TISE-277674 format. One record per residue (C-alpha): residue number from 1; residue in three letters; x, y, z. Coordinates in Angstrom, 2 decimals. Example, Ala and Ser with C-alpha at 12.3 -4.5 7.8 and 13.67 -1.06 7.14 Angstrom:
residues 2
n res x y z
1 ALA 12.30 -4.50 7.80;
2 SER 13.67 -1.06 7.14;
***
This chain:
residues 123
n res x y z
1 MET 0.07 -0.15 0.03;
2 GLU 1.63 3.29 -1.17;
3 TYR 0.44 6.83 -0.30;
4 ASP 1.28 10.40 -0.34;
5 PHE 0.13 13.17 1.82;
6 LEU -0.25 16.58 -0.21;
7 ARG -1.50 20.08 0.26;
8 ASN -3.48 21.96 -2.20;
9 THR -1.36 24.98 -3.10;
10 MET -4.21 27.30 -3.47;
11 THR -6.11 26.54 -0.10;
12 GLY -3.56 24.69 1.84;
13 THR -6.05 21.85 2.57;
14 ALA -4.33 18.44 3.25;
15 PHE -5.31 15.43 1.29;
16 ALA -4.33 11.86 1.10;
17 ARG -3.82 9.88 -2.24;
18 PHE -3.45 6.06 -1.88;
19 SER -2.65 3.32 -4.41;
20 MET -5.01 1.52 -6.44;
21 ASP -7.36 -0.71 -4.30;
22 HIS -6.79 1.58 -1.17;
23 GLU -8.23 4.97 -2.60;
24 ALA -10.98 4.73 0.01;
25 LEU -8.48 4.95 2.72;
26 GLY -7.15 8.35 1.15;
27 PHE -10.94 9.55 0.70;
28 TRP -11.50 8.71 4.52;
29 LEU -8.39 10.41 5.75;
30 SER -9.19 13.67 3.73;
31 GLU -12.78 13.90 4.16;
32 GLU -13.97 12.07 7.28;
33 LEU -10.87 12.46 9.52;
34 GLY -9.28 15.40 8.07;
35 ASP -7.50 17.53 10.87;
36 ASN -9.93 16.64 13.55;
37 SER -7.44 15.81 16.38;
38 ALA -9.94 14.63 18.93;
39 LYS -11.37 12.06 16.45;
40 HIS -7.73 10.92 15.86;
41 VAL -6.91 10.57 19.48;
42 GLU -10.22 8.39 19.84;
43 ILE -9.43 6.03 16.86;
44 CYS -5.75 5.65 18.22;
45 GLN -7.17 4.83 21.63;
46 GLN -9.44 2.18 20.16;
47 ILE -6.68 0.70 18.19;
48 GLU -4.73 0.36 21.46;
49 LYS -7.73 -1.45 22.93;
50 LEU -7.96 -3.82 20.11;
51 GLN -4.26 -4.70 20.25;
52 ALA -4.60 -5.20 24.17;
53 SER -7.55 -7.52 23.36;
54 GLN -9.83 -5.13 25.40;
55 LEU -12.19 -5.10 22.36;
56 SER -12.82 -7.41 19.46;
57 GLU -14.09 -4.79 17.07;
58 TRP -15.00 -1.21 16.66;
59 ARG -16.80 0.91 14.10;
60 LEU -16.96 4.56 13.38;
61 ILE -19.68 5.74 11.06;
62 GLY -18.79 8.83 8.98;
63 THR -20.90 11.13 6.70;
64 ALA -20.05 9.32 3.39;
65 LEU -17.27 6.62 4.70;
66 SER -17.14 4.55 7.81;
67 ILE -14.34 2.40 9.36;
68 GLN -14.64 -1.01 10.89;
69 LEU -11.65 -2.21 12.88;
70 ASP -11.05 -5.60 14.40;
71 ARG -7.84 -7.16 16.05;
72 GLU -6.19 -7.82 12.58;
73 GLN -7.67 -5.45 9.92;
74 VAL -9.34 -2.40 8.90;
75 ARG -12.13 -2.00 6.56;
76 VAL -12.97 1.50 5.10;
77 PHE -16.24 1.59 3.14;
78 ALA -18.65 3.84 1.64;
79 ASN -21.87 4.06 3.79;
80 ASP -23.98 3.44 0.66;
81 ILE -22.55 -0.06 -0.06;
82 GLU -23.19 -1.27 3.49;
83 GLY -26.34 -3.54 3.23;
84 ASP -26.50 -3.32 -0.51;
85 ASP -28.06 -6.77 -1.28;
86 ASP -28.49 -6.23 -5.10;
87 GLU -26.49 -8.71 -6.79;
88 VAL -25.28 -7.66 -10.16;
89 GLU -24.74 -10.58 -12.61;
90 LEU -21.57 -10.03 -14.71;
91 ASP -19.99 -11.93 -17.75;
92 GLU -17.32 -14.22 -16.30;
93 SER -14.63 -12.03 -17.97;
94 MET -15.98 -8.93 -16.10;
95 SER -15.60 -7.72 -12.47;
96 LEU -16.72 -4.83 -10.52;
97 TYR -14.05 -2.37 -9.41;
98 ASN -14.91 -0.94 -5.88;
99 GLY -11.31 0.33 -4.73;
100 GLU -12.83 3.82 -4.36;
101 SER -15.66 2.75 -2.23;
102 GLU -14.07 -0.05 0.07;
103 ALA -10.60 -0.85 1.01;
104 PHE -8.86 -3.17 3.46;
105 CYS -5.42 -2.89 5.21;
106 GLY -3.75 -4.49 8.31;
107 LEU -4.47 -2.75 11.71;
108 GLU -0.80 -1.98 12.26;
109 ASP -0.34 -0.58 8.80;
110 PHE -3.43 1.63 9.59;
111 TYR -2.12 2.81 12.85;
112 ALA 1.13 3.76 11.05;
113 VAL -0.97 5.69 8.44;
114 LEU -2.69 7.68 11.19;
115 VAL 0.43 8.48 12.97;
116 ASN 2.08 9.71 9.69;
117 TRP -1.04 11.85 8.78;
118 ARG -1.03 13.46 12.03;
119 LYS 2.79 14.24 11.60;
120 PHE 2.02 15.76 8.23;
121 LEU -0.79 17.81 9.45;
122 ASP 1.24 19.14 12.30;
123 GLU 4.24 20.26 9.95;
***
């Protein structure tokens, strides 16, 4: 998983850009977490509880994207795909791409991303 943290030169707004299949992580960091330090602290505390086996899973519902954490991995997903039971039949040679609406990564990798995002914002 590769990523960059950048700033819009006109507005100074920070945003994250992630590699293919992880774009949802960048959208979530940029749009849902942003520079909200209280939310950042809360998420880091929940990760520490997961790592200490004090929790088995935790979820934070956002405006457009949400995160679900368990002791091993993190799922970032668009709220509109949760509970979407409509199956789409595709030809065998085709598949749906949902990298912009759902992404997975390891819990430790996600924690490192959060730490690096905060450092970037504080620069």
